[in-house]
N, C-alpha and C positions, 0 to 999 in steps of 0.2 A: 540475732546475726545474720548478714547475706546470705544467702544460699548461690553457690556456685555450679555452673553448667559446662559439660565438657564440648557444648555441642558449640562451634566456629559458625560463624556467619558465611555463606554461601556465598555469595559475592557473585559479578554480572558474568564469572562464567561458570556458575555453579546450574546443573540443571532445573532448579526451582525458579532462577530470574529466564533462563533462556525460556521458560513453561511460562513465564508470564510475558516477556518479551515478544514472544508468539501473539498474545489477544493484543499488543500494540500495536505491532506488524497489520493483524488483521482488524482494527480500528481506522489504520492510517490509508489501509487498502480499500475498504469496504464505504468509508463517507465520501469519495467521491460518486458512488451510485445513485446516492439521495439526489445530492445535484445535479447531476447529468438526467434522472429521470424526471427530474422537475423542467429540464430541457423541453419536455414532449408535449407541451399546451402551452400556449401563448401566454395566459395568463398568468404565468409562473417561469417562465424562460429566463429572467433575469439570472438570477444565480449561475447555470451553465454557460450564459454568453460571457457573464464576465471574468466566468472563470478561464474560459478559453482564451478570451482578451488578456488576460493577466499574463496568462502561460507563451504566449504569441510577441510577447514584450515589443513595443511598450504600448499600455493602455492607451489604446485612443480611440474606442469605438469602433474600429474597423472589422468586430466580426458580427456577423448577424447571424440568426437563427429562422431567418424570414422563410428558407427552403424546407419543403416537408420530409426531402431528403435527410437533411442535417437534424431533424428532431427524430428521426428513425434510427438515424446512427446515436444519436443521443441514448434513445430508448435500448438499444444494444450495449453500449457501453455500460450507461447503468446498471444494466442487470448483470452482464459479466466482472464488473468491480464490487457488485452488492455480493455474489455468488462467492468470487473467489474471498472476498474477506470473511464470508459465513465458515467457507469450507478450512480456512485458515486457524478461527476463532476453535472449530468441532479438533482440529488436528490435534492441540492446543490441550483442550479439553478433555479429548477420550480419546487419544492415540498415542501421544507422548510417551507417557510415561513407560508405553509397552518396547517405544522404538527411538529415542528420544533423537538420537543420532542420523536415524534414516531421516527422521522428519525433518532437523531440522537441516539436511543437507537439500532434502527435497524443498523445503519452502526457500533456501536460497539459491539454490539451479533456478525458479519459476521466477523469482525477482528478477535475477540477473537476467533471462529470457527476455522478459516482461523490458526492462532497461534499456537490452541491447534494440529490440528491436522498435520498441517507442521511440528512443534516440534516432536511431537510424532514419526512421519514416520523418522525425521531427526536422533533422536536417535537410531530406531528399523534399521534403514538402515546401520545404522555404524557412522555416520553424525552428532555425537552431536554438534561437533564444529557449526553448524548451528543455533542450540538453540539460540544464542549470536548475531546473523545477527538478526534471529528473533524478540527476544528482541528490538534491536534498530527500527527496523522497526516498532513496534508494538506501541514504544514510538513515532515516529515519527508520524506514523498515527492515534493514539489519540489524543495524545496531550489534549486540556483543553477539548475533546469532554467527557473523564472520569466525570466529575460534571458535571449537568444539568445549562443551564444556569441560570443568575436570573432574574427575573420577571425584567423589564423595565420600 
């Protein structure tokens, strides 16, 4: 005879799924870190150059990583993105259970702050096409975190 259980699946608005999605957010953010780190060295800069070329659509080869200043900014960007991603992962695995709503709101506010400043800077620097990519990253990073988890 099949055993039944009273447990209902939590769904995408459960604390368990939000905790899982924070790890997705961490991976989305942190994945850009190594790409931009590679832009610091001439022999490995192509992934970073291609990423910027893509983000400044159309892909036309106009982005150059020739300047040492660009490579230095790439190092800073890579470090910040990797660090932010690791922090998000740690919040999910080490703090979320103690303060799920505070963590959710903090992550959401941080992502929105990134989106607003990055998108504004993209527009003012003549790279408005990046806003479309930012919207995609925003949607992937926020996912179900936009709404609070339902009480379990």
